N, C-alpha and C positions, 0 to 999 in steps of 0.2 A: 468510575471516572479515574480512581486512584490508579487502577490497573493500567489504563491508557497512558497515564503520566508516567508510571513506572517504566513501562515498555519504551516510551519515548526517550527517557533518560538513559536507560540501559543501552539502547541503540547509539545514542550520542557518545556514551562513554566507550563503546566498543569501536568507534570510528577513529582510526589512527591517522590516516593520510588526508590531506586536503588537496584535491585534484581539480579545483575550480567549481565544484559543485556546492550548492547551498543545501547542506545535509538536513537542516532543521525542517525544511518543508517535506522531505522524504520521511524522516523519522516521525513527524507529527501526524502524517496521514496513516502511517502504519500503526502507531499508537491508538489513533482514533478508531481504526478498523478493529483492533483487538477490543477496545472499550465497548464499542457497538456490538460486537459479536457476543460479549458477555451479557450485555443488556438484553439482547434478543435470545439468549439461551442457546446459542448455536453449539454444536458438538465440535470436536477437534477437526473433523474433516470439513465441515462447513466453515469453521474459522479459517482453515488453510486456504479454502476457496476465496473467502473474503479478503484475505491478505493478498492473494494472487491478483485479484481484481484491483485492489487498491494500488498495488505495485505497478500494474500495467498502466493505470491512469496517472500516476504521479511521475513515473520515470521513463516511460516509453521502452521498457524492457523488451528484449527480443525472445523472452522465454516462451511466448505463445507459439512461436515459430518452431521451437523444439518440440513442444508438446501437442502441437496441432490443435490448440484450443481456440474458442471463438472470441476470446478477449481481444484478439488482434483487431477485430472489426469493431469492438466496442469503443476503442480510442477514437477512431475516425468519426463514429456517430456522436460521441460526446462533444467532440470539437465543433460539431455543427450546431449543437444545441446550446451550449454555454457561450454567451456573448463575450467578445474580446475585451 
């Protein structure tokens, strides 16, 4: 849990500009993904995948379009599962 907190704080400290985004939600999700990856014993590659999935769910990044990954479809599916 300390690792997740540390990552969240480091991301917050590294954020320079404020462009209308609430960065705390983005940083928190990525920190949580790292903490969960550690608890699950994921290796570096698996942790990278977990971070990519977390990013796609929190920010709607367009990275899946570049990499041709299936996480693009995950966002639409999750939006239909989680009540508003």
